[in-house]
Structure formats: C-alpha cells, structure tokens
C-alpha positions in Angstrom: 65.4 93.5 92.0 65.0 94.4 88.4 64.2 92.1 85.6 66.9 92.1 82.9 66.7 90.3 79.6 67.9 87.0 80.9 65.4 86.8 83.7 62.6 87.6 81.3 63.7 84.8 79.0 63.9 82.5 82.0 60.4 83.3 83.0 59.2 82.9 79.4 60.9 79.5 79.2 59.2 78.2 82.3 55.8 79.6 81.2 56.1 78.0 77.8 57.1 74.6 79.4 54.1 74.6 81.7 51.7 75.6 78.9 53.2 73.0 76.6 52.7 70.3 79.2 49.1 71.5 79.7 48.5 71.3 75.9 50.0 67.8 75.7 47.9 66.7 78.7 44.7 68.0 77.1 45.5 66.2 73.9 46.3 62.9 75.8 43.6 62.9 78.4 40.6 65.0 77.3 40.3 64.7 73.5 40.1 61.3 71.9 39.5 62.4 68.3 41.8 64.1 65.9 41.8 67.3 68.0 44.0 65.5 70.5 46.7 65.2 67.9 46.5 68.9 67.3 46.7 69.8 71.0 49.8 67.5 71.3 51.4 69.0 68.3 50.9 72.6 69.6 52.3 71.4 73.0 55.5 70.1 71.2 55.7 73.5 69.4 55.6 75.3 72.8 58.5 73.1 73.9 60.5 74.0 70.8 59.9 77.8 71.4 60.9 77.3 75.1 64.1 75.6 73.9 64.9 78.6 71.7 64.2 81.0 74.6 66.5 78.9 76.8 69.3 79.0 74.2 69.0 82.8 73.9 69.7 83.3 77.6 73.1 85.0 77.9 73.4 85.8 74.2 70.9 88.7 74.0 
C-alpha cells in the first residue's frame, strides 16, 4: 500500500484538524488571558489550512 498524493493530503487534513481542535481547546480551557485568544485564532487558522488541503484532494 503506497501513499499517493491524495492519501498524503487526507492524512495532513486529519492531523491539521486534530491540532486545530487542540489549539482551540488550549485557548478555551487553559489560558484565561489574551493568550487564549491567540491560541484560538491559530486553531481556526489550522482549520482553514485543513480545508484547503481537503479541497486539493483529487486536483493535485
């Protein structure tokens, strides 16, 4: 079972989703100051990149 471009993008999408959820959870539950907003913003950015990776599947 080899990994072609689509499976690499699928794995990258899932990894980005999990990391994004972790960043948002850190911002929501661990940090109460301004740093929490930064963690949440970075988590949303991870979701945006995962969305792009998912959109590229089948086109690359």
